All heavy atoms as an XYZ file, in Angstrom:
986
protein
N     -31.404    176.892     93.386
C     -32.379    175.914     93.161
C     -31.732    174.654     92.685
O     -32.190    173.615     92.796
C     -33.323    176.428     92.100
C     -34.379    175.413     91.602
S     -34.463    175.519     89.862
C     -34.155    173.876     89.330
N     -30.544    174.896     92.011
C     -30.051    173.597     91.447
C     -29.362    172.675     92.560
O     -28.591    173.120     93.309
C     -28.919    173.964     90.493
C     -29.406    174.947     89.255
C     -28.092    172.798     89.855
C     -30.473    174.317     88.318
N     -29.892    171.367     92.450
C     -29.392    170.266     93.359
C     -28.509    169.522     92.477
O     -28.957    168.814     91.540
C     -30.514    169.565     93.849
C     -30.147    168.271     94.585
O     -28.990    168.162     94.838
O     -31.191    167.581     95.139
N     -27.197    169.510     92.802
C     -26.244    168.729     92.051
C     -26.456    167.301     92.053
O     -25.885    166.609     91.066
C     -24.730    168.999     92.617
C     -24.415    170.465     92.603
C     -24.267    171.104     91.098
O     -23.914    170.294     90.250
O     -24.471    172.196     91.008
N     -27.186    166.668     92.900
C     -27.415    165.355     92.941
C     -28.544    164.793     92.081
O     -28.833    163.590     91.914
N     -29.280    165.708     91.439
C     -30.323    165.314     90.569
C     -30.236    165.920     89.134
O     -29.744    166.978     88.910
C     -31.665    165.821     91.268
C     -31.858    165.299     92.512
C     -33.037    165.706     93.320
N     -34.288    165.610     92.482
C     -35.086    166.719     92.276
N     -34.943    167.792     92.791
N     -36.110    166.492     91.584
N     -30.770    165.174     88.180
C     -30.529    165.686     86.778
C     -31.215    167.012     86.539
O     -32.245    167.258     87.056
C     -31.293    164.572     86.054
C     -31.271    163.362     86.851
C     -31.325    163.765     88.252
N     -30.519    167.912     85.849
C     -31.026    169.325     85.676
C     -32.327    169.331     84.949
O     -33.185    170.132     85.304
C     -29.984    169.950     84.989
C     -28.619    170.357     85.713
C     -27.560    171.088     84.726
C     -28.912    171.339     86.923
N     -32.470    168.480     83.962
C     -33.709    168.524     83.169
C     -34.909    168.163     83.938
O     -36.034    168.778     83.819
C     -33.639    167.716     81.966
C     -33.682    166.195     82.140
C     -35.052    165.573     82.081
C     -32.636    165.426     82.584
C     -35.210    164.233     82.280
C     -32.787    163.987     82.752
C     -34.023    163.480     82.623
N     -34.770    167.420     85.038
C     -35.878    167.009     85.993
C     -36.229    168.207     86.750
O     -37.305    168.652     87.049
C     -35.514    165.792     86.716
C     -35.476    164.543     85.813
C     -36.604    165.597     87.934
C     -35.200    163.232     86.434
N     -35.151    168.875     87.318
C     -35.254    170.094     88.103
C     -35.957    171.147     87.408
O     -36.872    171.963     88.007
C     -33.895    170.428     88.738
C     -33.356    169.417     89.713
C     -32.014    169.928     90.235
O     -32.102    170.937     90.899
N     -31.003    169.150     89.973
N     -35.645    171.398     86.048
C     -36.287    172.345     85.372
C     -37.757    172.064     85.213
O     -38.589    172.918     85.333
C     -35.595    172.403     83.938
C     -34.155    172.757     84.046
C     -36.314    173.374     82.972
C     -33.817    174.226     84.317
N     -38.042    170.762     84.897
C     -39.475    170.366     84.735
C     -40.167    170.603     85.918
O     -41.377    171.098     86.018
C     -39.473    169.007     84.274
N     -39.545    170.288     87.092
C     -40.228    170.438     88.440
C     -40.518    171.784     88.744
O     -41.491    172.283     89.318
C     -39.441    169.768     89.613
C     -39.518    168.242     89.505
C     -38.509    167.633     90.428
O     -37.876    168.227     91.174
O     -38.722    166.215     90.601
N     -39.493    172.726     88.429
C     -39.720    174.164     88.710
C     -40.825    174.743     87.817
O     -41.645    175.525     88.281
C     -38.448    174.922     88.300
N     -41.025    174.334     86.637
C     -42.074    174.650     85.868
C     -43.478    174.260     86.321
O     -44.419    174.937     86.492
C     -41.952    174.343     84.254
C     -40.768    175.064     83.802
C     -43.154    174.595     83.496
C     -40.312    174.487     82.435
N     -43.354    173.048     86.788
C     -44.591    172.413     87.506
C     -45.030    173.165     88.747
O     -46.258    173.469     88.836
C     -44.431    170.877     87.797
C     -44.347    169.936     86.712
C     -44.001    168.506     87.121
O     -43.836    168.278     88.326
O     -44.124    167.612     86.252
N     -43.970    173.538     89.580
C     -44.443    174.293     90.717
C     -44.994    175.619     90.320
O     -45.994    176.232     90.964
C     -43.174    174.647     91.641
C     -42.661    173.336     92.356
C     -43.718    172.881     93.324
O     -44.561    173.614     93.956
O     -43.836    171.562     93.395
N     -44.531    176.230     89.283
C     -45.154    177.539     88.863
C     -46.514    177.366     88.325
O     -47.282    178.303     88.493
C     -44.141    178.177     87.690
O     -42.919    178.526     88.268
N     -46.833    176.350     87.742
C     -48.154    176.022     87.158
C     -49.044    175.761     88.407
O     -50.181    176.326     88.488
C     -48.227    174.889     86.277
C     -47.525    175.246     84.969
C     -49.676    174.491     86.007
C     -47.090    174.121     84.009
N     -48.510    175.017     89.465
C     -49.441    174.654     90.576
C     -49.688    175.837     91.344
O     -50.898    176.125     91.963
C     -48.752    173.554     91.529
C     -48.823    172.204     90.841
C     -47.910    171.139     91.606
C     -50.359    171.679     90.632
N     -48.706    176.726     91.670
C     -48.946    177.969     92.428
C     -49.597    179.110     91.659
O     -49.822    180.079     92.240
C     -47.687    178.293     93.165
C     -46.634    178.995     92.342
O     -46.867    179.372     91.177
O     -45.389    178.981     92.828
N     -49.797    178.876     90.366
C     -50.459    179.968     89.675
C     -49.592    180.929     88.986
O     -50.075    181.853     88.282
N     -48.369    180.909     89.296
C     -47.361    181.857     88.697
C     -47.474    181.766     86.999
O     -47.451    182.723     86.408
C     -45.916    181.612     89.033
O     -45.880    181.705     90.459
C     -45.009    182.579     88.448
N     -47.591    180.521     86.606
C     -47.880    180.162     85.179
C     -49.305    179.815     85.009
O     -49.623    178.769     85.427
C     -46.881    179.162     84.664
C     -45.420    179.499     84.427
C     -44.576    178.450     83.909
C     -45.313    180.584     83.464
N     -50.054    180.542     84.494
C     -51.474    180.335     84.213
C     -51.735    179.431     83.003
O     -50.972    179.450     81.978
C     -52.335    181.616     84.025
N     -52.822    178.729     83.073
C     -53.288    177.756     81.869
C     -53.434    178.819     80.812
O     -53.944    179.778     80.921
C     -54.457    176.914     82.284
C     -54.113    175.965     83.166
C     -55.262    175.029     83.513
O     -56.344    175.085     82.963
O     -55.050    174.117     84.473
N     -53.024    178.389     79.582
C     -53.067    179.184     78.413
C     -52.108    180.308     78.402
O     -51.930    181.123     77.311
C     -54.470    179.738     78.045
C     -55.414    178.746     77.615
O     -54.927    177.778     76.769
O     -56.634    178.783     77.906
N     -51.269    180.465     79.472
C     -50.349    181.458     79.552
C     -48.976    181.019     78.871
O     -48.723    179.807     78.711
N     -48.182    181.992     78.403
C     -46.837    181.516     77.702
C     -45.966    181.009     78.914
O     -45.663    181.677     79.914
C     -46.409    182.759     77.019
C     -45.104    182.327     76.094
C     -44.916    183.268     74.985
O     -45.367    184.415     75.041
N     -44.092    182.786     74.027
N     -45.234    180.031     78.501
C     -44.194    179.386     79.422
C     -42.873    179.948     78.866
O     -42.612    180.313     77.772
C     -44.288    177.837     79.417
N     -41.834    179.895     79.745
C     -40.520    180.336     79.301
C     -39.929    179.510     78.230
O     -40.286    178.255     78.143
C     -39.628    180.279     80.453
C     -40.471    179.747     81.613
C     -41.870    179.518     81.185
N     -39.331    180.026     77.274
C     -38.638    179.234     76.169
C     -37.527    178.382     76.702
O     -37.025    178.725     77.779
C     -38.265    180.121     75.076
O     -37.186    180.896     75.413
N     -36.996    177.455     75.901
C     -35.786    176.748     76.342
C     -34.617    177.703     76.389
O     -33.786    177.555     77.284
C     -35.524    175.589     75.377
O     -35.404    176.124     74.093
C     -36.647    174.435     75.376
N     -34.523    178.693     75.470
C     -33.492    179.627     75.487
C     -33.533    180.521     76.726
O     -32.471    180.812     77.438
C     -33.302    180.531     74.335
C     -32.965    179.709     73.160
O     -32.205    178.707     73.131
N     -33.443    180.190     71.938
N     -34.673    180.863     77.213
C     -34.845    181.778     78.399
C     -34.434    180.793     79.607
O     -33.779    181.362     80.574
C     -36.279    182.237     78.589
C     -36.615    183.219     77.602
C     -38.147    183.555     77.576
O     -38.943    182.742     77.867
O     -38.389    184.753     77.186
N     -34.870    179.610     79.601
C     -34.636    178.744     80.719
C     -33.043    178.476     80.908
O     -32.420    178.486     81.928
C     -35.313    177.411     80.767
C     -36.813    177.402     80.796
C     -37.465    176.150     80.439
C     -37.169    177.729     82.331
N     -32.495    178.230     79.729
C     -30.951    177.957     79.606
C     -30.308    179.155     80.132
O     -29.154    179.075     80.822
C     -30.608    177.572     78.227
N     -30.577    180.457     79.729
C     -29.953    181.593     80.173
C     -30.146    181.776     81.655
O     -29.152    182.250     82.346
C     -30.528    182.787     79.356
N     -31.396    181.648     82.191
C     -31.634    181.855     83.583
C     -30.799    180.819     84.392
O     -30.169    181.305     85.416
C     -33.174    181.686     83.730
C     -33.571    182.017     85.241
C     -33.575    183.266     85.681
C     -33.750    180.835     86.070
C     -34.041    183.384     86.981
C     -34.123    181.124     87.460
C     -34.188    182.523     87.882
N     -30.922    179.598     84.041
C     -30.199    178.630     85.017
C     -28.795    178.417     84.609
O     -28.017    177.540     85.071
C     -30.947    177.389     84.852
C     -32.252    177.329     85.556
C     -33.468    177.294     84.862
C     -32.367    177.455     86.942
C     -34.639    177.238     85.380
C     -33.563    177.421     87.527
C     -34.752    177.491     86.781
O     -35.943    177.443     87.442
N     -28.290    179.133     83.450
C     -26.916    178.900     82.909
C     -26.620    177.512     82.607
O     -25.647    177.021     83.225
C     -25.949    179.616     83.876
C     -26.186    181.105     84.102
C     -25.150    181.656     84.983
N     -25.607    183.051     85.119
C     -24.806    183.949     85.767
N     -23.633    183.547     86.139
N     -25.217    185.165     85.964
N     -27.484    176.893     81.802
C     -27.343    175.499     81.438
C     -27.349    175.406     79.856
O     -27.677    176.432     79.173
C     -28.311    174.642     82.039
C     -29.759    175.028     81.593
C     -28.195    174.637     83.583
C     -30.845    174.130     82.124
N     -27.012    174.312     79.406
C     -27.123    174.133     77.988
C     -28.580    174.069     77.479
O     -29.447    173.452     78.152
C     -26.402    172.709     77.717
C     -26.404    172.301     76.218
O     -27.328    172.633     75.539
N     -25.279    171.730     75.848
N     -28.808    174.709     76.377
C     -30.291    174.779     75.924
C     -30.817    173.415     75.646
O     -31.949    173.127     75.822
C     -30.208    175.513     74.568
C     -29.017    176.411     74.737
C     -27.958    175.605     75.510
N     -30.017    172.439     75.394
C     -30.542    171.002     75.174
C     -31.008    170.448     76.448
O     -31.994    169.607     76.395
C     -29.335    170.122     74.463
N     -30.389    170.764     77.577
C     -30.827    170.293     78.785
C     -32.224    170.949     79.154
O     -33.190    170.292     79.705
C     -29.782    170.606     79.811
O     -28.558    170.057     79.612
C     -30.274    170.195     81.324
N     -32.280    172.249     78.959
C     -33.633    172.931     79.077
C     -34.728    172.261     78.219
O     -35.888    172.079     78.709
C     -33.477    174.466     78.927
N     -34.419    172.079     77.085
C     -35.245    171.498     76.123
C     -35.784    170.045     76.575
O     -36.899    169.730     76.365
C     -34.625    171.296     74.654
N     -34.854    169.239     77.174
C     -35.280    167.959     77.686
C     -36.255    168.165     78.747
O     -37.132    167.283     78.906
C     -33.981    167.222     78.156
C     -34.123    165.778     78.477
C     -32.754    165.079     78.605
C     -32.999    163.687     78.916
N     -31.714    162.946     79.184
N     -36.163    169.030     79.682
C     -37.004    169.393     80.690
C     -38.435    169.737     80.231
O     -39.460    169.286     80.614
N     -38.390    170.604     79.120
C     -39.664    171.108     78.508
C     -40.286    169.864     77.939
O     -41.549    169.779     77.913
C     -39.387    172.129     77.555
C     -40.614    172.503     76.733
C     -39.036    173.490     78.382
N     -39.567    169.030     77.128
C     -40.125    167.916     76.516
C     -40.737    166.976     77.362
O     -41.835    166.420     77.042
C     -38.949    167.191     75.709
N     -40.277    166.855     78.642
C     -40.882    165.976     79.700
C     -42.356    166.510     79.830
O     -43.180    165.710     80.127
C     -39.986    165.997     80.932
C     -40.405    165.188     82.001
C     -39.206    165.350     83.036
N     -39.702    164.723     84.260
C     -39.418    163.449     84.523
N     -38.579    162.650     83.803
N     -39.771    162.870     85.768
N     -42.398    167.751     79.938
C     -43.789    168.462     80.338
C     -44.691    168.379     79.059
O     -45.929    168.183     79.187
C     -43.628    169.822     80.781
C     -42.802    169.857     82.124
C     -42.609    171.388     82.445
C     -43.531    169.235     83.227
N     -44.127    168.543     77.839
C     -45.027    168.418     76.753
C     -45.461    166.888     76.468
O     -46.556    166.689     76.128
C     -44.225    168.833     75.350
O     -43.092    168.179     75.194
C     -43.868    170.263     75.398
N     -44.603    165.913     77.000
C     -45.020    164.493     76.771
C     -46.226    164.263     77.763
O     -47.046    163.421     77.492
C     -43.891    163.614     77.115
C     -42.769    163.577     76.014
O     -43.074    164.121     74.997
O     -41.654    163.214     76.396
N     -46.195    164.972     78.903
C     -47.227    164.788     79.919
C     -48.570    165.485     79.458
O     -49.638    165.373     79.999
C     -46.885    165.327     81.211
C     -45.967    164.576     82.019
C     -45.791    165.235     83.444
C     -44.706    164.644     84.251
N     -44.687    165.357     85.502
N     -48.402    166.453     78.502
C     -49.591    167.228     78.120
C     -49.725    168.414     78.956
O     -50.801    169.053     78.907
N     -48.661    168.902     79.713
C     -48.883    169.953     80.498
C     -48.356    171.246     79.755
O     -48.917    172.337     79.980
C     -47.804    169.827     81.757
C     -47.647    171.019     82.582
C     -48.304    168.624     82.599
N     -47.466    171.198     78.815
C     -46.995    172.305     78.059
C     -47.379    171.926     76.475
O     -47.292    170.626     76.158
C     -45.537    172.608     78.164
C     -45.051    173.181     79.440
C     -43.523    173.311     79.297
C     -45.683    174.415     79.814
N     -47.567    172.822     75.743
C     -47.821    172.621     74.401
C     -47.177    173.753     73.504
O     -47.046    174.782     73.975
C     -49.209    172.581     73.963
C     -50.246    173.695     74.362
C     -50.229    174.720     73.179
C     -51.555    173.133     74.633
N     -46.638    173.411     72.417
C     -45.972    174.315     71.498
C     -46.867    174.708     70.471
O     -47.639    174.107     69.727
C     -44.834    173.518     70.739
C     -43.965    174.503     69.994
C     -42.732    173.892     69.439
C     -41.852    174.823     68.809
N     -40.435    174.380     68.471
N     -46.958    176.174     70.345
C     -47.680    176.895     69.373
C     -46.700    177.380     68.241
O     -45.911    178.212     68.593
C     -48.516    177.930     69.953
C     -49.600    177.393     70.854
C     -50.614    178.589     71.297
N     -51.520    177.869     72.203
C     -52.208    178.505     73.199
N     -51.818    179.781     73.308
N     -53.025    177.825     73.893
N     -46.715    176.759     67.146
C     -45.709    177.028     66.096
C     -45.667    178.501     65.849
O     -46.640    179.247     65.579
C     -46.219    176.331     64.800
C     -45.246    176.469     63.663
C     -45.641    175.657     62.579
N     -45.620    174.207     62.927
C     -44.810    173.382     62.375
N     -43.998    173.684     61.283
N     -44.661    172.117     62.683
N     -44.510    178.973     65.967
C     -44.004    180.391     65.610
C     -44.385    181.329     66.769
O     -44.000    182.450     66.707
N     -44.949    180.881     67.817
C     -45.315    181.658     68.961
C     -44.506    181.290     70.313
O     -44.004    182.232     70.919
C     -46.810    181.703     69.297
C     -47.549    182.040     68.114
C     -47.059    182.600     70.419
C     -49.117    181.860     68.199
N     -44.435    179.947     70.442
C     -43.719    179.628     71.679
C     -44.357    178.520     72.420
O     -45.233    177.825     71.902
N     -43.879    178.269     73.680
C     -44.592    177.290     74.608
C     -45.507    177.872     75.420
O     -45.428    179.027     75.942
C     -43.405    176.575     75.506
C     -42.340    175.881     74.644
S     -42.821    174.581     73.715
C     -43.478    173.434     74.850
N     -46.704    177.093     75.678
C     -47.829    177.447     76.459
C     -48.121    176.519     77.459
O     -48.010    175.270     77.184
C     -48.892    178.074     75.673
C     -48.609    179.323     74.916
C     -47.908    179.303     73.684
C     -49.198    180.445     75.298
C     -47.608    180.445     72.931
C     -48.990    181.647     74.665
C     -48.222    181.707     73.606
N     -48.726    177.015     78.509
C     -49.325    176.039     79.497
C     -50.564    175.451     78.928
O     -51.456    176.288     78.593
C     -49.606    176.723     80.823
C     -50.165    175.727     81.917
C     -48.265    177.187     81.367
N     -50.720    174.201     78.749
C     -51.921    173.667     78.185
C     -53.112    173.826     79.085
O     -53.041    173.757     80.423
C     -51.628    172.046     78.062
N     -54.299    173.928     78.493
C     -55.484    173.936     79.356
C     -55.584    172.592     80.203
O     -55.438    171.516     79.585
C     -56.680    174.026     78.287
C     -55.981    174.534     77.052
C     -54.525    174.055     77.085
N     -55.987    172.842     81.398
C     -56.085    171.492     82.252
C     -54.669    170.993     82.831
O     -54.689    169.969     83.365
N     -53.712    171.783     82.577
C     -52.381    171.356     83.095
C     -52.336    171.288     84.623
O     -51.789    170.304     85.136
C     -51.206    172.272     82.572
N     -52.959    172.222     85.233
C     -52.976    172.259     86.809
C     -53.640    170.869     87.297
O     -53.075    170.252     88.225
C     -53.538    173.476     87.252
C     -53.444    173.622     88.745
C     -53.885    174.972     89.231
N     -53.475    175.145     90.575
C     -54.190    174.753     91.668
N     -55.347    174.209     91.366
N     -53.732    174.944     92.845
N     -54.754    170.541     86.510
C     -55.457    169.359     86.947
C     -54.696    168.100     86.755
O     -54.595    167.185     87.620
N     -53.881    168.057     85.667
C     -52.974    166.880     85.450
C     -51.931    166.814     86.486
O     -51.710    165.713     86.985
C     -52.267    167.119     83.964
C     -53.384    166.896     82.914
C     -51.265    166.117     83.840
C     -52.776    167.283     81.470
N     -51.437    167.962     86.828
C     -50.246    167.917     87.790
C     -50.771    167.559     89.246
O     -50.213    166.845     89.989
C     -49.612    169.283     87.881
C     -48.767    169.538     86.609
C     -48.289    171.036     86.695
C     -47.674    168.606     86.482
N     -52.031    168.154     89.624
C     -52.607    167.825     90.833
C     -52.919    166.253     91.041
O     -52.681    165.609     91.989
C     -53.827    168.610     91.135
C     -53.561    170.104     91.425
C     -54.973    170.929     91.575
C     -52.971    170.148     92.795
N     -53.534    165.773     89.917
C     -53.925    164.282     89.954
C     -52.491    163.468     90.040
O     -52.510    162.527     90.728
C     -54.552    163.888     88.679
N     -51.526    163.931     89.400
C     -50.295    163.184     89.433
C     -49.757    163.209     90.843
O     -49.210    162.194     91.486
C     -49.273    163.710     88.388
C     -47.891    163.175     88.485
C     -47.014    163.804     87.347
O     -47.333    163.484     86.139
O     -46.236    164.626     87.780
N     -49.718    164.363     91.412
C     -49.207    164.576     92.835
C     -50.005    163.852     93.845
O     -49.583    163.347     94.796
C     -49.172    166.039     93.190
C     -48.259    166.736     92.416
C     -46.976    167.217     93.191
N     -45.918    167.851     92.385
C     -45.418    169.082     92.703
N     -45.788    169.650     93.730
N     -44.647    169.579     91.937
N     -51.320    163.791     93.724
C     -52.229    163.117     94.633
C     -51.916    161.632     94.559
O     -51.928    160.889     95.544
C     -53.711    163.396     94.268
C     -54.199    164.676     94.640
C     -55.546    165.080     94.453
N     -55.773    166.476     94.798
C     -56.673    167.193     94.109
N     -57.194    166.866     93.002
N     -56.930    168.413     94.622
N     -51.784    161.047     93.332
C     -51.398    159.710     93.282
C     -50.094    159.366     93.871
O     -49.961    158.429     94.565
C     -51.337    159.356     91.643
O     -52.573    159.538     91.188
C     -50.941    157.881     91.493
N     -49.102    160.149     93.628
C     -47.857    160.045     94.295
C     -47.887    160.135     95.740
O     -47.252    159.335     96.505
C     -46.723    161.016     93.678
N     -48.697    161.048     96.280
C     -48.943    161.125     97.711
C     -49.500    159.845     98.358
O     -49.021    159.450     99.392
C     -49.742    162.428     97.985
C     -50.142    162.574     99.435
C     -49.328    163.122    100.322
C     -51.386    162.253     99.941
C     -49.555    163.357    101.668
C     -51.772    162.393    101.235
C     -50.820    162.952    102.240
N     -50.519    159.458     97.678
C     -51.211    158.271     98.089
C     -50.247    157.037     98.260
O     -50.034    156.213     99.161
C     -52.276    157.967     97.300
N     -49.465    156.934     97.134
C     -48.507    155.792     96.964
C     -47.383    155.902     98.149
O     -46.996    154.903     98.728
C     -47.920    155.706     95.698
C     -48.851    155.213     94.554
C     -48.404    155.346     93.214
O     -47.226    155.784     92.998
O     -49.148    154.793     92.308
N     -46.962    157.169     98.310
C     -45.809    157.358     99.197
C     -46.116    157.399    100.661
O     -45.370    156.886    101.485
C     -45.054    158.664     98.816
C     -43.809    158.995     99.534
C     -43.113    160.218     99.125
N     -42.830    160.165     97.605
C     -42.862    161.163     96.992
N     -42.991    162.422     97.404
N     -42.567    161.132     95.711
N     -47.323    157.889    101.047
C     -47.716    158.069    102.391
C     -48.970    157.306    102.873
O     -48.903    156.718    103.997
C     -48.062    159.617    102.651
C     -46.738    160.323    102.418
C     -46.807    161.266    101.294
C     -45.663    160.347    103.316
C     -45.513    162.055    101.005
C     -44.439    161.226    102.890
C     -44.494    162.036    101.854
O     -43.427    162.750    101.642
N     -50.035    157.283    101.982
C     -51.210    156.614    102.500
C     -51.077    155.229    102.463
O     -51.549    154.494    103.491
C     -52.394    157.165    101.605
C     -52.542    158.622    101.589
C     -53.705    156.475    102.054
C     -52.800    159.289    102.999
N     -50.535    154.537    101.362
C     -50.449    153.216    101.306
C     -49.673    152.473    102.421
O     -50.076    151.555    103.089
C     -49.972    152.588     99.948
C     -50.909    152.955     98.757
O     -52.147    153.331     99.070
O     -50.561    152.966     97.686
N     -48.519    153.046    102.806
C     -47.655    152.567    103.880
C     -48.496    152.838    105.263
O     -48.360    151.882    106.136
C     -46.446    153.423    103.869
C     -46.334    153.882    102.494
C     -47.671    154.046    101.910
N     -49.176    153.830    105.423
C     -49.942    154.242    106.490
C     -51.042    153.110    106.691
O     -51.269    152.549    107.874
C     -50.705    155.538    106.518
C     -51.593    155.878    107.512
C     -50.808    156.357    108.691
C     -52.399    157.033    107.134
N     -51.769    152.772    105.722
C     -52.781    151.725    105.877
C     -52.242    150.332    106.186
O     -52.677    149.800    106.974
C     -53.680    151.731    104.474
C     -54.397    152.955    104.335
C     -54.518    150.507    104.449
C     -54.933    153.202    102.937
N     -51.103    150.095    105.608
C     -50.471    148.897    105.821
C     -50.079    148.760    107.272
O     -50.147    147.729    107.931
C     -49.205    148.649    104.909
N     -49.313    149.793    107.697
C     -48.949    149.813    109.139
C     -50.122    149.746    110.081
O     -50.181    149.107    111.116
C     -48.105    151.083    109.504
C     -47.548    151.050    110.856
C     -46.587    150.129    111.264
O     -46.112    149.354    110.289
O     -46.307    149.865    112.384
N     -51.250    150.478    109.780
C     -52.388    150.393    110.550
C     -53.004    149.095    110.655
O     -53.363    148.560    111.777
C     -53.501    151.485    109.997
N     -52.881    148.285    109.549
C     -53.497    146.927    109.612
C     -52.591    146.094    110.335
O     -52.982    145.026    111.100
C     -53.656    146.436    108.158
C     -54.817    147.141    107.500
N     -55.016    146.917    106.154
C     -55.839    147.800    107.864
C     -56.126    147.593    105.871
N     -56.749    148.101    106.807
N     -51.295    146.333    110.325
C     -50.235    145.492    111.013
C     -50.585    145.719    112.680
O     -50.507    144.790    113.452
C     -48.832    145.936    110.856
O     -48.505    145.660    109.378
C     -47.833    145.239    111.686
N     -51.011    146.904    112.999
C     -51.358    147.261    114.459
C     -52.743    146.920    114.804
O     -53.060    146.992    115.918
C     -51.151    148.796    114.577
C     -49.710    149.132    114.425
C     -49.752    150.790    114.521
C     -48.688    148.618    115.484
N     -53.478    146.322    113.838
C     -54.786    145.896    114.158
C     -55.772    146.868    114.116
O     -56.973    146.703    114.592
N     -55.503    148.122    113.566
C     -56.557    149.131    113.477
C     -57.355    148.901    112.211
O     -56.839    148.603    111.018
C     -55.763    150.465    113.292
C     -54.884    150.937    114.434
C     -54.131    152.192    114.003
C     -55.729    151.210    115.750
N     -58.620    148.977    112.365
C     -59.569    148.891    111.203
C     -59.705    150.251    110.575
O     -59.127    151.269    111.057
C     -60.868    148.190    111.585
C     -61.741    148.950    112.559
O     -61.512    150.256    112.629
O     -62.606    148.425    113.175
N     -60.533    150.299    109.556
C     -60.617    151.647    108.753
C     -61.239    152.657    109.725
O     -60.901    153.790    109.531
C     -61.576    151.316    107.459
C     -60.881    150.500    106.503
O     -59.680    150.295    106.622
O     -61.593    150.185    105.617
N     -62.248    152.455    110.513
C     -62.851    153.253    111.548
C     -61.795    153.820    112.456
O     -61.854    154.999    112.689
C     -64.074    152.775    112.152
C     -65.229    152.425    111.204
O     -65.377    153.172    110.157
O     -66.062    151.539    111.478
N     -61.086    152.916    113.022
C     -60.013    153.413    114.011
C     -58.935    154.315    113.217
O     -58.561    155.315    113.779
C     -59.247    152.208    114.389
C     -60.014    151.321    115.253
O     -61.037    151.661    115.792
O     -59.671    150.008    115.306
N     -58.696    154.018    112.060
C     -57.645    154.691    111.256
C     -58.273    156.178    110.955
O     -57.623    157.146    111.121
C     -57.249    154.136    109.962
C     -56.205    154.733    109.224
C     -54.980    155.049    109.970
C     -55.913    154.021    108.026
N     -59.485    156.198    110.526
C     -60.211    157.423    110.255
C     -60.261    158.337    111.519
O     -60.003    159.543    111.449
C     -61.572    157.202    109.696
O     -61.526    156.375    108.522
C     -62.282    158.423    109.463
N     -60.676    157.655    112.566
C     -60.743    158.450    113.900
C     -59.429    158.947    114.404
O     -59.146    160.233    114.697
C     -61.239    157.557    114.954
O     -62.541    157.089    114.566
C     -61.309    158.247    116.356
N     -58.344    158.240    114.137
C     -56.968    158.624    114.472
C     -56.401    159.805    113.556
O     -55.976    160.736    113.956
C     -56.019    157.421    114.346
C     -54.604    157.585    114.944
C     -54.571    157.992    116.299
C     -53.890    156.318    114.618
N     -56.906    159.655    112.270
C     -56.464    160.709    111.287
C     -57.131    162.027    111.668
O     -56.564    163.007    111.667
C     -56.724    160.260    109.951
C     -55.778    159.351    109.189
C     -56.409    158.755    107.891
C     -54.462    159.950    109.013
N     -58.367    161.991    112.081
C     -59.244    163.230    112.426
C     -58.676    163.721    113.609
O     -58.434    164.980    113.804
C     -60.657    162.882    112.610
C     -61.391    162.719    111.210
C     -62.831    162.669    111.334
N     -63.398    162.582    110.092
C     -64.379    161.705    109.728
N     -64.924    160.879    110.570
N     -64.842    161.691    108.366
N     -58.184    162.991    114.635
C     -57.674    163.436    115.784
C     -56.328    164.189    115.628
O     -56.111    165.231    116.008
C     -57.419    162.360    116.863
C     -58.818    161.777    117.409
C     -58.438    160.561    118.352
O     -57.315    160.201    118.444
O     -59.495    159.986    118.780
N     -55.467    163.470    114.794
C     -54.190    164.023    114.570
C     -54.253    165.286    113.648
O     -53.392    166.242    113.821
C     -53.227    162.965    113.847
C     -53.001    161.758    114.788
C     -52.430    162.046    116.029
N     -51.013    162.794    115.838
C     -50.274    163.180    116.789
N     -50.651    163.145    117.981
N     -49.162    163.820    116.588
N     -55.184    165.316    112.682
C     -55.374    166.480    111.864
C     -55.735    167.665    112.663
O     -55.186    168.758    112.357
C     -56.510    166.119    110.878
O     -56.615    167.287    110.082
N     -56.620    167.468    113.748
C     -56.981    168.527    114.535
C     -55.743    169.103    115.337
O     -55.665    170.306    115.465
N     -54.993    168.147    115.813
C     -53.859    168.574    116.667
C     -52.863    169.302    115.761
O     -52.347    170.391    116.153
C     -53.220    167.202    117.188
C     -54.059    166.625    118.322
C     -51.672    167.627    117.752
C     -53.563    165.390    118.789
N     -52.571    168.809    114.520
C     -51.625    169.427    113.742
C     -52.198    170.826    113.288
O     -51.504    171.855    113.147
C     -51.371    168.640    112.491
C     -50.531    169.340    111.359
C     -50.634    167.297    112.865
N     -53.362    171.009    112.949
C     -54.048    172.285    112.539
C     -53.973    173.248    113.703
O     -53.645    174.418    113.440
C     -55.510    172.075    112.206
O     -55.629    171.257    110.991
N     -54.269    172.790    114.988
C     -54.192    173.760    116.014
C     -52.702    174.184    116.289
O     -52.440    175.303    116.610
C     -54.810    173.156    117.281
C     -56.387    173.059    117.325
C     -56.795    172.680    118.719
N     -56.341    171.260    119.137
C     -56.909    170.217    118.816
N     -58.077    170.304    117.991
N     -56.514    169.067    119.290
N     -51.785    173.315    116.197
C     -50.460    173.472    116.380
C     -49.912    174.587    115.331
O     -49.273    175.546    115.644
C     -49.653    172.276    116.254
O     -48.328    172.587    116.405
N     -50.289    174.303    114.083
C     -49.915    175.297    113.075
C     -50.453    176.648    113.218
O     -49.850    177.688    112.927
C     -50.255    174.716    111.671
N     -51.857    176.744    113.679
C     -52.428    178.088    113.876
C     -51.815    178.838    115.107
O     -51.763    180.019    115.084
C     -53.862    177.854    113.922
O     -54.261    177.228    115.157
N     -51.303    178.166    116.068
C     -50.790    178.829    117.321
C     -49.251    179.085    117.110
O     -48.821    179.967    117.755
C     -51.039    178.048    118.497
O     -50.270    176.633    118.260
C     -52.432    177.823    118.847
N     -48.569    178.531    116.078
C     -47.218    178.817    115.931
C     -46.887    180.213    115.544
O     -45.974    180.751    115.833
C     -46.633    177.766    114.928
C     -46.324    176.460    115.350
C     -45.658    175.435    114.433
O     -45.398    175.906    113.479
O     -45.715    174.270    114.725
N     -47.802    180.681    114.712
C     -47.601    181.993    114.198
C     -48.156    183.185    115.096
O     -47.890    184.347    114.889
N     -48.907    182.811    116.116
C     -49.527    183.922    117.025
C     -48.504    184.329    118.101
O     -47.696    183.418    118.523
C     -50.783    183.342    117.559
O     -50.517    182.150    118.389
N     -48.732    185.440    118.495
C     -47.746    186.068    119.605
C     -48.099    185.239    120.917
O     -49.245    184.958    121.139
C     -47.990    187.459    119.688
C     -49.299    187.672    118.900
C     -49.520    186.523    118.058
N     -47.169    185.088    121.842
C     -47.220    184.450    123.089
C     -47.647    185.488    124.057
O     -47.143    186.531    124.269
C     -45.978    183.632    123.491
C     -46.226    183.015    124.759
C     -45.644    182.677    122.368
């Protein structure tokens, strides 16, 4: 999982976020401690703590004194909202700008998206079926 080109604490934070999004770590459930993360990834506990601190700053994890780190109530919603915003900025905004450059209005773009969505959905559903 470790990508040498990216800071470890960010990768640790992202791995925990993925676990929350896919339900592996439930809201109100206990999150791995910095020592557990450090041992698992074989990294310095300070690096693991920096990744955990990133998530506590976002309100995704919270510390319960004497018990450990827990997934905050509403954490999944926070992460989904953050990802949706990033998705819109990374993909939708450039798509809209390019559509306007091509002279497509909002209705044209909506029609095109629906058409392509149907094509992609049909393609994905037939890829796994036997020929």
